[in-house]
N, CA, C and O atoms as CSV, one atom per row, in Angstrom:
chain,resi,resn,atom,element,x,y,z
A,1,MET,N,N,-13.335,-31.689,-8.656
A,1,MET,CA,C,-14.195,-30.598,-8.071
A,1,MET,C,C,-13.259,-29.469,-7.350
A,1,MET,O,O,-12.470,-29.621,-6.418
A,2,GLY,N,N,-13.592,-28.306,-8.066
A,2,GLY,CA,C,-12.797,-27.215,-7.783
A,2,GLY,C,C,-13.229,-26.635,-6.851
A,2,GLY,O,O,-14.323,-27.037,-6.455
A,3,GLY,N,N,-12.581,-25.455,-6.097
A,3,GLY,CA,C,-13.195,-24.340,-5.107
A,3,GLY,C,C,-12.600,-23.022,-5.296
A,3,GLY,O,O,-11.639,-22.700,-5.995
A,4,ILE,N,N,-13.274,-22.391,-4.618
A,4,ILE,CA,C,-12.969,-21.089,-4.710
A,4,ILE,C,C,-12.037,-20.433,-3.881
A,4,ILE,O,O,-12.383,-20.122,-2.741
A,5,SER,N,N,-11.044,-20.211,-4.242
A,5,SER,CA,C,-9.604,-19.509,-2.997
A,5,SER,C,C,-9.838,-18.079,-3.027
A,5,SER,O,O,-10.004,-17.548,-4.125
A,6,ILE,N,N,-9.867,-17.492,-2.130
A,6,ILE,CA,C,-9.941,-15.874,-1.694
A,6,ILE,C,C,-8.561,-15.855,-0.844
A,6,ILE,O,O,-8.317,-16.622,0.087
A,7,GLY,N,N,-7.599,-14.714,-1.393
A,7,GLY,CA,C,-6.528,-14.174,-0.776
A,7,GLY,C,C,-5.921,-13.112,-1.424
A,7,GLY,O,O,-6.483,-12.798,-2.473
A,8,ILE,N,N,-4.995,-12.497,-1.136
A,8,ILE,CA,C,-4.177,-11.512,-1.693
A,8,ILE,C,C,-2.976,-12.070,-2.712
A,8,ILE,O,O,-1.904,-12.452,-2.242
A,9,ARG,N,N,-3.213,-12.083,-3.979
A,9,ARG,CA,C,-2.127,-12.595,-4.796
A,9,ARG,C,C,-0.933,-11.648,-4.692
A,9,ARG,O,O,-0.969,-10.421,-4.782
A,10,GLU,N,N,0.222,-12.494,-4.469
A,10,GLU,CA,C,1.738,-11.661,-4.282
A,10,GLU,C,C,2.037,-10.772,-5.421
A,10,GLU,O,O,1.775,-11.076,-6.585
A,11,PHE,N,N,2.535,-9.778,-5.096
A,11,PHE,CA,C,2.973,-8.954,-6.163
A,11,PHE,C,C,4.354,-9.382,-6.356
A,11,PHE,O,O,5.109,-9.707,-5.439
A,12,GLU,N,N,4.705,-9.362,-7.857
A,12,GLU,CA,C,5.806,-9.617,-8.638
A,12,GLU,C,C,6.608,-8.321,-8.780
A,12,GLU,O,O,6.368,-7.493,-9.658
A,13,PHE,N,N,7.515,-8.203,-7.919
A,13,PHE,CA,C,8.396,-6.815,-7.845
A,13,PHE,C,C,9.217,-6.970,-9.050
A,13,PHE,O,O,9.671,-8.078,-9.335
A,14,PRO,N,N,9.423,-6.009,-9.728
A,14,PRO,CA,C,10.595,-5.693,-11.099
A,14,PRO,C,C,11.969,-6.192,-10.519
A,14,PRO,O,O,12.087,-6.154,-9.294
A,15,GLN,N,N,12.889,-6.598,-11.179
A,15,GLN,CA,C,13.975,-6.952,-11.035
A,15,GLN,C,C,14.921,-5.978,-10.258
A,15,GLN,O,O,15.877,-6.314,-9.558
A,16,TRP,N,N,14.461,-4.659,-10.521
A,16,TRP,CA,C,15.692,-3.561,-10.135
A,16,TRP,C,C,15.101,-3.898,-8.221
A,16,TRP,O,O,15.934,-3.965,-7.317
A,17,VAL,N,N,14.066,-4.009,-8.051
A,17,VAL,CA,C,13.914,-4.305,-6.375
A,17,VAL,C,C,14.883,-5.544,-6.051
A,17,VAL,O,O,15.680,-5.463,-5.117
A,18,GLN,N,N,14.807,-6.494,-6.714
A,18,GLN,CA,C,15.419,-7.507,-6.433
A,18,GLN,C,C,16.990,-7.267,-6.387
A,18,GLN,O,O,17.553,-7.723,-5.392
A,19,ASP,N,N,17.738,-6.643,-7.288
A,19,ASP,CA,C,19.116,-6.186,-7.491
A,19,ASP,C,C,19.192,-5.261,-6.253
A,19,ASP,O,O,20.318,-5.265,-5.756
A,20,ILE,N,N,18.297,-4.471,-5.623
A,20,ILE,CA,C,18.888,-3.514,-4.400
A,20,ILE,C,C,18.623,-4.780,-3.259
A,20,ILE,O,O,19.477,-5.115,-2.438
A,21,TYR,N,N,17.601,-5.254,-3.350
A,21,TYR,CA,C,17.582,-6.156,-1.943
A,21,TYR,C,C,18.614,-7.141,-1.946
A,21,TYR,O,O,19.150,-7.265,-0.845
A,22,ASP,N,N,19.142,-8.025,-3.027
A,22,ASP,CA,C,20.285,-8.568,-3.044
A,22,ASP,C,C,21.615,-7.957,-2.507
A,22,ASP,O,O,22.441,-8.643,-1.906
A,23,CYS,N,N,21.799,-6.434,-2.794
A,23,CYS,CA,C,22.853,-6.028,-2.216
A,23,CYS,C,C,23.118,-5.731,-0.522
A,23,CYS,O,O,24.133,-5.303,0.028
A,24,MET,N,N,21.859,-6.115,0.037
A,24,MET,CA,C,21.599,-5.777,1.239
A,24,MET,C,C,22.252,-6.871,2.163
A,24,MET,O,O,22.239,-8.013,1.703
A,25,THR,N,N,22.786,-6.694,3.324
A,25,THR,CA,C,22.937,-7.994,4.421
A,25,THR,C,C,21.820,-8.122,5.063
A,25,THR,O,O,20.852,-7.362,5.117
A,26,PRO,N,N,22.045,-9.317,5.638
A,26,PRO,CA,C,20.699,-9.383,6.426
A,26,PRO,C,C,20.551,-8.527,7.902
A,26,PRO,O,O,19.570,-8.533,8.646
A,27,GLN,N,N,21.737,-7.848,8.073
A,27,GLN,CA,C,21.547,-6.995,8.979
A,27,GLN,C,C,21.003,-5.663,8.543
A,27,GLN,O,O,20.214,-4.932,9.143
A,28,ASP,N,N,21.416,-5.545,7.715
A,28,ASP,CA,C,20.713,-4.054,6.661
A,28,ASP,C,C,19.058,-4.684,6.589
A,28,ASP,O,O,18.114,-4.106,7.126
A,29,ARG,N,N,18.973,-5.600,6.043
A,29,ARG,CA,C,17.588,-5.957,5.797
A,29,ARG,C,C,16.378,-5.907,7.232
A,29,ARG,O,O,15.158,-5.748,7.270
A,30,GLU,N,N,17.331,-6.107,8.196
A,30,GLU,CA,C,16.513,-6.202,9.286
A,30,GLU,C,C,16.552,-4.793,10.030
A,30,GLU,O,O,15.848,-4.644,11.028
A,31,LYS,N,N,17.148,-4.028,9.687
A,31,LYS,CA,C,17.302,-2.710,10.095
A,31,LYS,C,C,16.127,-1.721,9.368
A,31,LYS,O,O,15.408,-0.885,9.916
A,32,GLY,N,N,16.176,-2.032,8.245
A,32,GLY,CA,C,15.232,-1.743,7.205
A,32,GLY,C,C,13.743,-1.750,7.590
A,32,GLY,O,O,13.012,-0.762,7.658
A,33,VAL,N,N,13.337,-3.351,7.889
A,33,VAL,CA,C,11.908,-3.637,8.387
A,33,VAL,C,C,11.989,-2.527,9.731
A,33,VAL,O,O,11.339,-1.486,9.631
A,34,LYS,N,N,12.724,-2.756,10.861
A,34,LYS,CA,C,12.597,-1.863,11.959
A,34,LYS,C,C,12.531,-0.440,11.887
A,34,LYS,O,O,11.977,0.285,12.714
A,35,THR,N,N,13.145,-0.069,10.820
A,35,THR,CA,C,13.081,1.276,10.629
A,35,THR,C,C,11.683,1.668,10.015
A,35,THR,O,O,11.380,2.835,10.266
A,36,ASN,N,N,10.868,1.049,9.356
A,36,ASN,CA,C,9.848,1.046,8.511
A,36,ASN,C,C,8.780,1.069,9.614
A,36,ASN,O,O,7.842,1.857,9.500
A,37,ILE,N,N,8.856,0.332,10.570
A,37,ILE,CA,C,7.909,0.048,11.848
A,37,ILE,C,C,8.253,1.278,12.625
A,37,ILE,O,O,7.328,2.071,12.805
A,38,TYR,N,N,9.206,1.514,13.024
A,38,TYR,CA,C,9.669,2.853,13.962
A,38,TYR,C,C,8.748,4.099,12.955
A,38,TYR,O,O,8.004,4.906,13.511
A,39,GLY,N,N,8.906,4.087,11.748
A,39,GLY,CA,C,8.321,5.240,10.923
A,39,GLY,C,C,6.930,5.141,10.940
A,39,GLY,O,O,6.465,6.280,10.890
A,40,CYS,N,N,6.096,4.331,10.986
A,40,CYS,CA,C,4.792,3.899,10.757
A,40,CYS,C,C,3.772,4.114,11.878
A,40,CYS,O,O,2.612,4.494,11.719
A,41,CYS,N,N,4.412,3.798,13.105
A,41,CYS,CA,C,3.611,3.866,14.321
A,41,CYS,C,C,4.132,4.302,15.286
A,41,CYS,O,O,5.357,4.413,15.245
A,42,ASN,N,N,3.502,4.661,16.357
A,42,ASN,CA,C,3.883,5.221,17.735
A,42,ASN,C,C,3.241,4.701,18.861
A,42,ASN,O,O,2.013,4.697,18.766
A,43,LYS,N,N,3.701,4.269,19.880
A,43,LYS,CA,C,3.289,3.933,21.067
A,43,LYS,C,C,2.618,4.928,21.945
A,43,LYS,O,O,3.218,5.902,22.401
A,44,LYS,N,N,1.418,4.682,22.167
A,44,LYS,CA,C,0.394,5.590,22.808
A,44,LYS,C,C,-0.266,4.764,24.103
A,44,LYS,O,O,-0.287,3.534,24.044
A,45,ASP,N,N,-0.838,5.496,25.349
A,45,ASP,CA,C,-0.993,4.808,26.432
A,45,ASP,C,C,-2.324,3.717,26.116
A,45,ASP,O,O,-2.524,2.757,26.860
A,46,GLU,N,N,-3.253,4.028,24.830
A,46,GLU,CA,C,-4.195,3.030,24.701
A,46,GLU,C,C,-3.700,1.779,23.789
A,46,GLU,O,O,-4.324,0.731,23.624
A,47,GLY,N,N,-2.566,2.090,23.288
A,47,GLY,CA,C,-2.085,0.806,22.414
A,47,GLY,C,C,-1.100,1.539,21.614
A,47,GLY,O,O,-0.300,2.231,22.244
A,48,TYR,N,N,-1.000,1.504,20.049
A,48,TYR,CA,C,-0.125,1.680,18.942
A,48,TYR,C,C,-1.128,2.401,18.071
A,48,TYR,O,O,-2.255,2.012,17.767
A,49,GLU,N,N,-0.402,3.735,17.655
A,49,GLU,CA,C,-1.278,4.586,16.949
A,49,GLU,C,C,-0.557,4.402,15.279
A,49,GLU,O,O,0.597,4.789,15.096
A,50,ILE,N,N,-1.268,3.859,14.279
A,50,ILE,CA,C,-0.582,3.866,13.018
A,50,ILE,C,C,-0.696,4.671,11.921
A,50,ILE,O,O,-1.812,5.153,11.729
A,51,ALA,N,N,0.365,4.998,10.986
A,51,ALA,CA,C,0.176,5.972,10.105
A,51,ALA,C,C,-0.987,5.971,9.350
A,51,ALA,O,O,-1.317,4.838,9.002
A,52,PRO,N,N,-1.715,6.862,8.982
A,52,PRO,CA,C,-2.900,7.126,8.032
A,52,PRO,C,C,-2.718,5.966,6.886
A,52,PRO,O,O,-3.609,5.137,6.706
A,53,ILE,N,N,-1.716,5.963,6.256
A,53,ILE,CA,C,-1.492,5.090,4.991
A,53,ILE,C,C,-1.453,3.549,5.529
A,53,ILE,O,O,-2.064,2.757,4.811
A,54,ILE,N,N,-0.931,3.102,6.491
A,54,ILE,CA,C,-0.963,1.964,7.004
A,54,ILE,C,C,-2.518,1.800,7.395
A,54,ILE,O,O,-3.049,0.774,6.970
A,55,CYS,N,N,-3.232,2.589,8.072
A,55,CYS,CA,C,-4.498,2.283,8.440
A,55,CYS,C,C,-5.129,2.171,7.109
A,55,CYS,O,O,-5.644,1.079,6.869
A,56,ASN,N,N,-5.199,3.185,6.095
A,56,ASN,CA,C,-6.036,2.935,5.003
A,56,ASN,C,C,-5.705,1.682,3.962
A,56,ASN,O,O,-6.425,1.237,3.069
A,57,LEU,N,N,-4.567,1.322,4.313
A,57,LEU,CA,C,-3.934,-0.215,3.418
A,57,LEU,C,C,-4.100,-1.376,4.276
A,57,LEU,O,O,-3.662,-2.494,4.002
A,58,SER,N,N,-4.690,-1.100,5.226
A,58,SER,CA,C,-4.874,-2.542,6.381
A,58,SER,C,C,-6.289,-2.479,6.960
A,58,SER,O,O,-7.171,-3.223,6.530
A,59,ASN,N,N,-6.499,-1.619,7.904
A,59,ASN,CA,C,-7.960,-1.972,8.555
A,59,ASN,C,C,-8.907,-0.984,8.936
A,59,ASN,O,O,-9.950,-1.078,9.584
A,60,ARG,N,N,-8.160,0.275,8.243
A,60,ARG,CA,C,-9.147,1.641,8.479
A,60,ARG,C,C,-9.205,2.062,10.212
A,60,ARG,O,O,-10.019,2.875,10.652
A,61,VAL,N,N,-8.078,1.268,11.156
A,61,VAL,CA,C,-8.337,1.646,12.375
A,61,VAL,C,C,-6.980,2.320,12.713
A,61,VAL,O,O,-5.961,1.749,12.322
A,62,SER,N,N,-6.889,3.323,13.308
A,62,SER,CA,C,-5.633,3.927,13.730
A,62,SER,C,C,-5.162,3.879,14.819
A,62,SER,O,O,-4.029,4.306,15.044
A,63,ILE,N,N,-5.992,3.305,15.811
A,63,ILE,CA,C,-5.279,2.906,17.013
A,63,ILE,C,C,-5.388,1.275,17.332
A,63,ILE,O,O,-6.481,0.707,17.330
A,64,LEU,N,N,-4.399,0.728,17.548
A,64,LEU,CA,C,-4.319,-1.067,17.723
A,64,LEU,C,C,-3.805,-1.230,19.067
A,64,LEU,O,O,-2.814,-0.619,19.467
A,65,PRO,N,N,-4.478,-2.060,19.778
A,65,PRO,CA,C,-4.378,-2.455,20.950
A,65,PRO,C,C,-2.940,-3.197,21.586
A,65,PRO,O,O,-2.489,-3.063,22.724
A,66,GLU,N,N,-2.446,-3.935,20.573
A,66,GLU,CA,C,-1.427,-4.942,20.788
A,66,GLU,C,C,-0.410,-4.981,19.633
A,66,GLU,O,O,-0.730,-4.874,18.449
A,67,ALA,N,N,0.639,-5.118,20.013
A,67,ALA,CA,C,1.838,-5.040,19.259
A,67,ALA,C,C,1.491,-6.380,17.753
A,67,ALA,O,O,1.709,-6.162,16.561
A,68,LYS,N,N,1.055,-7.373,18.216
A,68,LYS,CA,C,0.728,-8.333,16.901
A,68,LYS,C,C,-0.454,-7.782,16.216
A,68,LYS,O,O,-0.518,-8.112,15.032
A,69,ASP,N,N,-1.494,-6.961,16.686
A,69,ASP,CA,C,-2.437,-6.075,15.753
A,69,ASP,C,C,-1.621,-5.528,14.567
A,69,ASP,O,O,-1.792,-5.779,13.375
A,70,VAL,N,N,-0.547,-4.598,15.227
A,70,VAL,CA,C,0.393,-3.888,14.420
A,70,VAL,C,C,0.917,-4.657,13.266
A,70,VAL,O,O,0.804,-4.350,12.079
A,71,ALA,N,N,1.492,-5.672,13.756
A,71,ALA,CA,C,2.357,-6.760,12.721
A,71,ALA,C,C,1.298,-7.148,11.476
A,71,ALA,O,O,1.549,-7.005,10.279
A,72,ILE,N,N,0.093,-7.658,12.030
A,72,ILE,CA,C,-0.693,-7.748,10.845
A,72,ILE,C,C,-0.930,-6.698,10.162
A,72,ILE,O,O,-0.605,-6.709,8.975
A,73,ALA,N,N,-1.522,-5.584,10.701
A,73,ALA,CA,C,-1.715,-4.321,9.776
A,73,ALA,C,C,-0.496,-3.902,8.916
A,73,ALA,O,O,-0.676,-3.299,7.858
A,74,LEU,N,N,0.744,-4.216,9.362
A,74,LEU,CA,C,1.893,-3.745,8.329
A,74,LEU,C,C,1.959,-4.727,7.281
A,74,LEU,O,O,2.183,-4.349,6.131
A,75,THR,N,N,1.733,-6.341,7.630
A,75,THR,CA,C,1.932,-7.280,6.663
A,75,THR,C,C,0.796,-6.857,5.484
A,75,THR,O,O,1.137,-6.837,4.301
A,76,LEU,N,N,-0.491,-6.544,5.873
A,76,LEU,CA,C,-1.879,-6.280,5.209
A,76,LEU,C,C,-1.360,-5.108,4.028
A,76,LEU,O,O,-1.553,-5.087,2.813
A,77,ALA,N,N,-0.675,-4.223,4.863
A,77,ALA,CA,C,-0.346,-2.665,4.173
A,77,ALA,C,C,0.856,-3.047,3.152
A,77,ALA,O,O,0.891,-2.614,2.000
A,78,ASP,N,N,1.675,-3.766,3.616
A,78,ASP,CA,C,3.026,-4.223,2.704
A,78,ASP,C,C,2.414,-4.946,1.405
A,78,ASP,O,O,2.887,-4.768,0.282
A,79,ALA,N,N,1.257,-5.823,1.682
A,79,ALA,CA,C,0.883,-6.719,0.557
A,79,ALA,C,C,0.028,-6.110,-0.431
A,79,ALA,O,O,-0.056,-6.522,-1.588
A,80,HIS,N,N,-0.724,-4.942,0.122
A,80,HIS,CA,C,-1.476,-3.820,-0.678
A,80,HIS,C,C,-0.539,-2.782,-1.511
A,80,HIS,O,O,-0.581,-2.524,-2.714
A,81,TYR,N,N,0.061,-2.421,-0.803
A,81,TYR,CA,C,1.134,-0.850,-1.304
A,81,TYR,C,C,1.138,-1.113,-3.070
A,81,TYR,O,O,0.484,-0.512,-3.923
A,82,PRO,N,N,2.222,-2.346,-3.251
A,82,PRO,CA,C,2.592,-2.154,-4.748
A,82,PRO,C,C,1.741,-2.366,-5.573
A,82,PRO,O,O,1.965,-2.086,-6.750
A,83,TRP,N,N,0.473,-2.948,-5.155
A,83,TRP,CA,C,-0.856,-3.174,-6.174
A,83,TRP,C,C,-1.431,-1.561,-6.284
A,83,TRP,O,O,-1.698,-1.158,-7.416
A,84,VAL,N,N,-1.589,-0.810,-5.341
A,84,VAL,CA,C,-2.349,0.697,-5.210
A,84,VAL,C,C,-1.635,1.919,-5.635
A,84,VAL,O,O,-2.158,2.876,-6.207
A,85,PHE,N,N,-0.335,1.795,-5.287
A,85,PHE,CA,C,0.432,2.985,-5.651
A,85,PHE,C,C,1.757,2.491,-6.531
A,85,PHE,O,O,2.388,1.436,-6.467
A,86,LEU,N,N,1.912,3.522,-7.276
A,86,LEU,CA,C,3.298,3.507,-8.282
A,86,LEU,C,C,4.790,3.618,-7.195
A,86,LEU,O,O,4.867,4.148,-6.087
A,87,PRO,N,N,5.553,3.117,-7.761
A,87,PRO,CA,C,7.097,3.355,-7.218
A,87,PRO,C,C,7.597,4.464,-6.573
A,87,PRO,O,O,7.536,5.509,-7.221
A,88,GLY,N,N,8.039,4.512,-5.554
A,88,GLY,CA,C,8.811,5.749,-5.025
A,88,GLY,C,C,7.827,7.089,-5.132
A,88,GLY,O,O,6.642,7.033,-4.801
A,89,ARG,N,N,8.395,8.176,-5.583
A,89,ARG,CA,C,7.535,9.593,-5.810
A,89,ARG,C,C,7.332,9.806,-7.251
A,89,ARG,O,O,7.264,10.889,-7.832
A,90,THR,N,N,7.210,8.141,-7.948
A,90,THR,CA,C,6.619,8.245,-9.395
A,90,THR,C,C,5.153,8.682,-9.253
A,90,THR,O,O,4.373,8.240,-8.410
A,91,THR,N,N,4.844,9.732,-10.315
A,91,THR,CA,C,3.298,10.161,-10.829
A,91,THR,C,C,3.112,9.657,-12.281
A,91,THR,O,O,4.031,9.351,-13.040
A,92,LYS,N,N,1.927,9.621,-12.528
A,92,LYS,CA,C,1.478,9.643,-13.906
A,92,LYS,C,C,0.121,10.438,-14.174
A,92,LYS,O,O,-0.840,10.621,-13.427
A,93,LEU,N,N,0.364,10.863,-15.524
A,93,LEU,CA,C,-0.697,11.901,-15.688
A,93,LEU,C,C,-2.053,10.536,-16.139
A,93,LEU,O,O,-1.888,9.523,-16.818
A,94,HIS,N,N,-2.960,10.893,-15.649
A,94,HIS,CA,C,-4.467,10.258,-15.967
A,94,HIS,C,C,-5.171,11.006,-16.743
A,94,HIS,O,O,-5.169,12.235,-16.662
A,95,THR,N,N,-5.857,10.328,-17.591
A,95,THR,CA,C,-7.388,10.979,-17.920
A,95,THR,C,C,-8.565,9.989,-17.994
A,95,THR,O,O,-8.716,8.844,-18.420
A,96,CYS,N,N,-9.371,10.961,-17.370
A,96,CYS,CA,C,-10.657,10.138,-16.684
A,96,CYS,C,C,-11.523,9.759,-18.165
A,96,CYS,O,O,-11.732,10.516,-19.113
A,97,GLU,N,N,-11.898,8.461,-18.014
A,97,GLU,CA,C,-12.248,7.693,-19.395
A,97,GLU,C,C,-14.118,8.272,-19.048
A,97,GLU,O,O,-14.984,7.919,-19.848
A,98,ILE,N,N,-14.402,8.922,-18.123
A,98,ILE,CA,C,-15.803,9.284,-17.823
A,98,ILE,C,C,-16.072,10.689,-18.120
A,98,ILE,O,O,-16.953,11.064,-18.894
A,99,CYS,N,N,-15.141,11.581,-17.360
A,99,CYS,CA,C,-15.647,13.078,-17.816
A,99,CYS,C,C,-14.288,13.825,-18.496
A,99,CYS,O,O,-14.359,15.043,-18.658
A,100,GLY,N,N,-12.887,13.024,-18.951
A,100,GLY,CA,C,-12.082,13.704,-19.736
A,100,GLY,C,C,-11.027,14.527,-18.822
A,100,GLY,O,O,-9.971,14.964,-19.281
A,101,ALA,N,N,-11.382,14.667,-17.653
A,101,ALA,CA,C,-10.339,15.382,-17.004
A,101,ALA,C,C,-8.974,14.749,-16.919
A,101,ALA,O,O,-8.774,13.538,-17.019
A,102,LYS,N,N,-8.030,15.691,-16.720
A,102,LYS,CA,C,-6.581,15.138,-16.426
A,102,LYS,C,C,-6.056,15.487,-15.249
A,102,LYS,O,O,-6.255,16.585,-14.728
A,103,PHE,N,N,-5.290,14.492,-14.711
A,103,PHE,CA,C,-4.691,14.769,-13.333
A,103,PHE,C,C,-3.284,13.911,-13.033
A,103,PHE,O,O,-3.069,12.767,-13.433
A,104,ASP,N,N,-2.530,14.597,-12.367
A,104,ASP,CA,C,-1.357,13.800,-11.828
A,104,ASP,C,C,-1.752,12.834,-10.515
A,104,ASP,O,O,-2.546,13.245,-9.668
A,105,THR,N,N,-1.180,11.630,-10.433
A,105,THR,CA,C,-1.408,11.050,-9.201
A,105,THR,C,C,-0.258,9.995,-9.086
A,105,THR,O,O,0.389,9.697,-10.090
A,106,ASN,N,N,0.009,9.411,-7.830
A,106,ASN,CA,C,0.894,8.278,-7.363
A,106,ASN,C,C,0.094,6.860,-7.350
A,106,ASN,O,O,0.653,5.812,-7.027
A,107,LEU,N,N,-1.302,6.939,-7.745
A,107,LEU,CA,C,-2.111,5.918,-7.549
A,107,LEU,C,C,-2.022,5.345,-8.966
A,107,LEU,O,O,-1.914,6.035,-9.980
A,108,LYS,N,N,-2.095,3.677,-8.918
A,108,LYS,CA,C,-2.086,2.841,-10.168
A,108,LYS,C,C,-3.621,3.263,-10.883
A,108,LYS,O,O,-3.746,3.606,-12.059
A,109,ASP,N,N,-4.632,3.162,-9.983
A,109,ASP,CA,C,-5.922,3.082,-10.370
A,109,ASP,C,C,-6.855,4.004,-9.918
A,109,ASP,O,O,-7.978,3.695,-9.519
A,110,PRO,N,N,-6.411,5.132,-9.974
A,110,PRO,CA,C,-7.099,6.503,-9.110
A,110,PRO,C,C,-8.767,6.620,-9.410
A,110,PRO,O,O,-9.275,6.096,-10.401
A,111,LYS,N,N,-9.362,7.212,-8.635
A,111,LYS,CA,C,-10.561,7.907,-8.604
A,111,LYS,C,C,-10.357,9.300,-9.172
A,111,LYS,O,O,-9.540,10.131,-8.777
A,112,CYS,N,N,-11.192,9.418,-10.120
A,112,CYS,CA,C,-11.121,10.802,-11.134
A,112,CYS,C,C,-11.253,12.068,-9.778
A,112,CYS,O,O,-12.116,12.097,-8.900
A,113,GLU,N,N,-9.875,13.219,-10.017
A,113,GLU,CA,C,-10.101,14.010,-8.905
A,113,GLU,C,C,-11.464,15.113,-9.194
A,113,GLU,O,O,-11.943,15.831,-8.316
A,114,SER,N,N,-11.923,15.056,-10.568
A,114,SER,CA,C,-12.953,15.750,-10.917
A,114,SER,C,C,-14.315,15.419,-10.677
A,114,SER,O,O,-15.082,16.269,-10.225
A,115,CYS,N,N,-14.704,14.208,-10.952
A,115,CYS,CA,C,-15.920,13.697,-10.934
A,115,CYS,C,C,-16.005,12.768,-9.774
A,115,CYS,O,O,-17.042,12.728,-9.112
A,116,GLY,N,N,-15.013,12.041,-9.492
A,116,GLY,CA,C,-14.886,11.135,-8.378
A,116,GLY,C,C,-15.163,9.846,-8.646
A,116,GLY,O,O,-15.503,9.124,-7.709
A,117,LYS,N,N,-15.073,9.329,-9.945
A,117,LYS,CA,C,-15.720,7.942,-10.372
A,117,LYS,C,C,-14.217,7.246,-10.885
A,117,LYS,O,O,-13.182,7.796,-11.262
A,118,TYR,N,N,-14.551,5.882,-10.736
A,118,TYR,CA,C,-13.303,4.995,-11.256
A,118,TYR,C,C,-13.461,4.533,-12.424
A,118,TYR,O,O,-14.599,4.346,-12.856
A,119,ARG,N,N,-12.298,4.243,-13.200
A,119,ARG,CA,C,-12.607,4.055,-14.702
A,119,ARG,C,C,-13.504,2.820,-14.954
A,119,ARG,O,O,-14.136,2.601,-15.987
A,120,TRP,N,N,-13.458,2.086,-13.896
A,120,TRP,CA,C,-14.414,0.640,-13.857
A,120,TRP,C,C,-15.730,1.188,-13.978
A,120,TRP,O,O,-16.518,0.562,-14.687
A,121,GLU,N,N,-16.103,2.198,-13.442
A,121,GLU,CA,C,-17.681,2.682,-13.422
A,121,GLU,C,C,-18.147,3.421,-14.671
A,121,GLU,O,O,-19.185,4.082,-14.680
A,122,LYS,N,N,-17.277,3.274,-15.815
A,122,LYS,CA,C,-18.032,3.794,-16.794
A,122,LYS,C,C,-18.991,2.680,-17.364
A,122,LYS,O,O,-18.806,1.474,-17.204
A,123,LYS,N,N,-19.914,3.178,-17.968
A,123,LYS,CA,C,-21.058,2.462,-18.674
A,123,LYS,C,C,-20.624,1.946,-19.980
A,123,LYS,O,O,-20.154,2.762,-20.773
A,124,THR,N,N,-20.706,0.796,-20.296
A,124,THR,CA,C,-20.420,0.167,-21.487
A,124,THR,C,C,-21.685,0.110,-22.327
A,124,THR,O,O,-21.664,-0.414,-23.441
């Protein structure tokens, strides 16, 4: 008897990402993670303010009360990021399958900048 499993499928990074990672020492990897944390949030009186991109990719809440909440938000954002965005500063020209508008974006499956619809909203 089978069941339903819900979760986030792990992203399979291209080999070039692994090549760079393998060139890093454990100290460099640790420094990289801490630098990302430092760049993604800020300590406030009421908790931790997280950057809008982390907020959008994790829980849509910009102020988190505890450090463990920030850790969870960062983990969720890291899991979503490669599924949502193209690597680095890469952009791609998209043509809307609904209205035909053309636009550049760094998103993998964007909403049309003209009509506001996703390609999966196309009626078949």
